[in-house]
N, C-alpha and C positions, 0 to 999 in steps of 0.2 A: 924651552921647555915650554910644552902647551897647556893650557888651562885642562883641569879636571873635567870630565863629564859631569854636569849634574842633574841629578834624578829629580826628574820632574814628574809630579802626578798626572794621572791618566785622564786627560781631557773629556768632560762631558759632552756628548754631541747636541748640539741644540734641538730643543723640541720643536716637533712641526708646528706651524701655524693652525689657529683655530680654522681657519677658511679652509685649508687643507684637510683637515681631518672631517670637514662638514662635507666639504665637495667629493671626499673619498667615499663617506657613507652613503652620500645621495646617490652617487652612480651605482654602488653595489645594491642599495633598497632598489633603484628603476629597473636593472637587470634581472632582480629577484623577482619584481612583479610581473616584469615582461615573460619570464619564465613560467610564472603560475599562470599566467594568461595564456600563453601557449600551450602548455599542458592541458589547461583546460578546457581549450576550443579543439584540441587534437581528441582528446577522451570524451565530449560531450557525445557526439556521435554515437558511439560506441557503447556508454552505457546506457542511451536511450534505446537503441536496438536490444542490448541484453534485456532491458526491462519491457520491453514489446514482446519479445521471446518467450520471457517469462509469465506476463500476462495471458498471452495467448495459450499455452500448455497449461496455465491454471484455467481458463477457460473451460476447457474440454475436461480437465478433471473434475470441475464441479458440476458440470452438466454432461455427463458420460453418453447421453442420448444424442446427443448435437454432433452434426459433422459440418455445419458451417454455423458462422455467425453473422451477424451486424451491429455494428457500434452506434450509438445514439448519444448526445448531448444534452443534458437538461440544463435548460436557460429560463429562469423564473417561470418555475413550475411547469414549461413545456417541454416537450421533447422532440428532438429532429434527429434525422441521419446525418451522421459525421466519421470521419477516419479517425485513425488513432493518432495523428498528429494533431488534431484538434486541442485546444486548451478548454479546462472547464470542467464540469464533473462528468464522467463519461459513463455509460452503463451499457452492457452487453447482452443481446438477445440470442438463444442459440435456438436451432434448428435442425430437423433430421433431414434425411433424403427426401423425402417429399416435402420440403418446405413447410412441414410442419412445426409450430411453435412449442419447444420443449422445455421452456424455463430462462430465469435470468440470471447472470451473474455479476455482484456487485462488490465493490470495495468497500472496505471497513478498516479505520485504524485508530488506536487508542494507546496512549502512556501504558507502558508496562513497568517492572520491575527497574529495570536498567534504561529502556530506549524507548521509541514507538515502536508497536506491532502493526504490520499491514498485514490484513487478509482479503483474499478474492473468496466470495461465499457462493453458493449456488440457492437461490428463489424460486420457488414455484406460486407464482400469485393466485393461481385458481385455487390452492389448499391452504394458502398462508405458510407454507413451510420452509423453513431455513434447511437446506439437505446436505450441508458439508460444507467445508471450505478447503483453500489451500492456503499456507502461510507464504507471502511474498517477503515478507522483511520480518526477523526477530532476531535479537540478539541477548536474549533470556539465559539465565543462568543455567550451564550446563546439567542436565539431570531431571530436576522437578520441572523448573520454566521449560523446558522443551517438549516437555511431555502434551503440550496441546497439539503436538503433530504425529504423537506415537500411542498416547493412553487409550486403549481401547475402551475403557468405562468413559471416560470424558468425550471421546467422539461418539459414542452412543446418544449422545444429548442431542446429536445434531442429525439423527435418523429423520425426525421431524420434529424441530424446533418449533413450537408455535409463535408466529410472527404476522397474525391475522391482523388486517385494518379494519378499525372502527367503521361503523356503520355512516359517520359523516364525512368519512375518507379524508381525515385530516391527520390522523396517527394511527399508531397501533392501539389494538382493543386491550391488549395487558402489558405491561411492563416487562420488559425481558430482563432478568436478573440472575444471577449466580448467587447459589444457596450453598449452606456448608455442605459439605461431602456426607452423602448419605441421609441428608434431610428433603430431597425433591420431592414435591408432591405433585406439582403442576405444569404440563407440556410447555409452559413459555419460561421454566425454571430452568438453570445448567446447574448440573452437579459438580461441584469444585473439584480439582483435583488435591487430594488430601497433601497437606505441605506446600502448596503452591497457591497459596490464597490469593496474593497482588496480581499473578498473571490471570488466573481463572476470573477474578472479577475486572479485568480488563476486558477480555473477552466478552464477559456479559454487557459490560458497558457500550464497546462498539458494535454489537448487534443492535442494541436499543436504539442508539443514537441512529446508525444508518438506516434504521427500518422506520424510525420516525419521519426520517429525511426523504428518505427513497419510494418506499413501499406504497405511499398514498399517491404519488406521481405516477407509478407503475399502475395501480389502479385504475386511476383516471384516462390512462392510456391505453389500456391495455390490447382492445380491437387494434389502435394502431401499429402496437408491437408485434400481435399476432398475424397480422395480414403484410406487415413490409415486406418479408421474404418474397412473397408470391407476388406482389404489386413490382417489386425492384428487380426480382430475378437475381438476387446476389450481387448486385452490381458495387457494393461497397461492403460485400462480404469476405469473411476470409475461409480458407477451407483447411479442414484438419489435417 
């Protein structure tokens, strides 16, 4: 007679060694990192091209009289012709069909309610007026925050926002600032959007900072900017 079958408890498989776990995690991390790098390298030129197209459209939106433009780079207070792939602080000069200077398109950025707001704005150095802008990036709260692109009363601030340079050509003649809705008294003040104080204040700060940094440089090189298209015949320009 055979022995009865003994009931043995389920055996627990041995745990993998620490070396095996670390090796597996290392391989997964390496593959994940490689995938991130590959995706970044693949999308980088696509993103750059989309940004270039957005900037191109914005230039001609804020300078409606322009049909061509030139790109300049600022370096230690001087400016020189450049292309859109040049690194550094780029500014854009617009020209009409007769190669006559019609204004500047300049970048500005500032922290808003949720994230950085980036604009491209039109500037007329001969009158000292900021004459409108186009939003390149904004993730502000839908509703009040996004009214910077649609609120007619707010946009009216930029029919001619005073951004004149002082006599010393060292900064703005007046500080550009946002004031409480309905209290604007001076042409360098921005009448805020009711209920959107943070975003409105960000717009005022970015124009004041950009104006102090860029407008004096433009004033010092205005003759160069006005004649660059005629002398270069648009070799570095872009056509609308």
